[in-house]
C-alpha positions in Angstrom: 64.0 -0.7 142.1 62.3 -0.7 138.7 63.3 -3.7 136.5 65.6 -2.9 133.6 63.0 -3.6 130.9 60.9 -0.7 132.3 63.7 1.9 132.3 64.3 4.6 129.7 68.0 4.6 129.3 69.6 6.4 126.4 69.5 10.1 125.2 67.8 9.2 121.9 64.8 7.7 123.7 64.5 10.8 126.0 64.8 13.1 123.0 62.1 11.2 121.0 59.7 11.4 124.0 60.3 15.1 124.4 59.8 15.7 120.7 56.4 14.1 120.7 55.1 17.0 122.9 52.2 15.2 124.6 52.4 16.8 128.1 50.2 16.5 131.1 51.0 18.4 134.3 49.7 19.7 137.6 51.2 21.6 140.5 53.7 18.8 141.5 54.6 16.9 138.3 54.8 17.1 134.6 54.5 13.9 132.4 55.8 13.7 128.9 54.3 10.9 126.9 56.0 9.3 123.9 54.5 7.8 120.8 51.7 5.2 120.8 52.9 1.6 120.7 52.6 -0.4 117.5 53.6 -3.7 119.3 51.6 -4.3 122.5 54.2 -6.8 123.7 56.8 -4.2 124.5 56.7 -2.7 128.0 56.3 1.0 128.6 59.5 2.6 129.6 59.8 5.2 132.3 62.3 8.0 132.8 62.9 10.5 135.6 64.5 13.9 135.1 65.4 16.3 137.9 67.7 19.2 136.7 70.2 21.2 138.7 67.8 24.2 138.4 65.4 22.2 140.6 67.9 22.1 143.5 71.7 22.4 143.5 72.1 19.6 146.0 72.3 16.1 144.5 70.9 14.6 147.7 67.6 16.5 147.2 67.4 15.7 143.5 68.0 12.0 144.1 65.4 11.8 146.9 62.7 13.1 144.4 63.8 10.5 141.8 63.6 7.7 144.4 60.1 8.8 145.4 59.0 8.9 141.7 60.6 5.5 141.0 58.8 4.1 144.1 55.4 5.4 142.7 56.0 3.7 139.4 57.2 0.5 141.0 54.2 0.2 143.2 51.9 1.0 140.3 53.5 -1.7 138.2 53.3 -4.2 141.0 49.6 -3.5 141.6 48.9 -3.2 137.9 47.3 0.2 138.3 48.9 1.8 135.2 47.1 0.0 132.4 46.1 3.4 131.0 49.6 4.4 130.1 50.5 1.0 128.6 49.6 2.3 125.2 52.6 4.7 125.2 56.2 3.6 124.4 57.7 5.9 127.0 56.9 8.3 129.8 59.1 10.9 131.4 58.3 12.3 134.8 59.6 15.8 135.7 58.9 17.2 139.2 58.2 20.8 139.9 59.6 22.9 142.8 56.6 22.2 145.1 57.5 18.5 145.1 60.6 19.0 147.2 58.7 19.1 150.5 56.1 16.5 149.7 55.7 13.0 151.0 55.2 9.8 149.0 51.4 9.8 149.4 51.1 13.3 147.9 53.3 12.4 144.9 51.3 9.2 144.4 48.0 11.1 144.3 49.5 13.5 141.7 51.0 10.6 139.8 47.7 8.7 139.5 45.8 11.8 138.6 48.1 12.6 135.7 48.1 9.0 134.5 44.3 9.1 134.3 44.5 12.3 132.3 46.8 10.8 129.7 44.0 9.2 127.9 
């Protein structure tokens, strides 16, 4: 589980990140990046959005969110996401192909997109 200080929680924060319109995507994921940080001491916050259009079963939507959270948790633990530390917030939105993927596939896509955020 991701510590609370890294979670994007309220609707205003999500809306501000979407409004910035800095988007990077591939066939599995789309990443919305928020504003650049002014204070480097604040941690980057991460959000995960899986809509009902993605799949009508909550079980499937929650599985994808769990896989994405695990990718972020492992990246924070191993300190592999220093590239995205300059943003205030990041939102991960999976695409339809993600449903049948395993953790390693999602991680590859995740790190590829993080590298393209520069």
